[in-house]
C-alpha positions in Angstrom: 12.7 8.4 11.2 12.0 10.4 14.3 10.5 13.8 14.8 10.7 16.7 12.3 9.3 20.2 12.4 8.7 22.0 9.1 8.9 25.7 10.2 8.0 29.0 8.5 6.0 27.8 5.6 2.6 28.7 4.3 0.3 25.7 5.0 -2.2 25.0 2.2 -5.4 23.0 2.9 -8.9 22.7 1.5 -9.9 25.3 4.2 -7.4 27.9 3.1 -3.8 28.9 3.6 -2.0 30.4 6.6 1.5 30.5 8.1 2.0 27.5 10.3 4.5 24.9 11.4 4.0 21.2 10.9 5.2 18.5 13.4 5.9 15.1 11.9 6.5 12.1 14.2 7.6 8.8 12.6 6.2 9.8 9.1 2.8 10.9 10.5 1.6 14.5 10.8 0.7 15.0 14.5 0.3 18.8 14.6 -0.3 21.8 12.4 0.0 24.9 14.6 0.8 28.6 14.7 4.6 29.2 14.8 6.0 28.9 18.3 2.9 27.2 19.7 3.3 25.4 22.9 2.4 22.0 21.2 5.6 22.3 19.1 9.0 21.3 20.3 11.5 24.2 20.8 14.1 25.0 18.2 17.0 22.6 18.5 15.0 19.8 20.2 14.1 18.0 16.9 15.2 17.9 13.3 14.0 21.0 11.5 13.2 22.0 7.9 13.2 25.7 7.0 10.2 26.2 4.7 10.4 30.0 4.7 8.9 31.2 1.4 7.5 27.8 0.5 4.1 26.2 0.4 3.6 23.2 2.7 0.8 20.8 1.8 0.4 18.3 4.7 -0.8 15.0 3.4 -0.4 16.0 -0.2 1.1 13.6 -2.7 3.4 14.8 -5.5 1.5 14.3 -8.7 4.6 13.2 -10.4 5.2 10.3 -8.0 5.8 7.0 -9.7 3.8 4.2 -7.9 3.5 0.6 -8.7 
């Protein structure tokens, strides 16, 4: 699947919510960091998802997911 950065969203976790970007590498969350943090790849280096105005819940599962 490769590397993806979800940018510009509001991250929601048990400890609160804040604006952050999420780096995903091969379907695993590897970093949640302040926008433009050095740990994140620069724009254009990886696939990107614009989450501006959206909530991002790293590790969350859609409650309407059908599982067997």
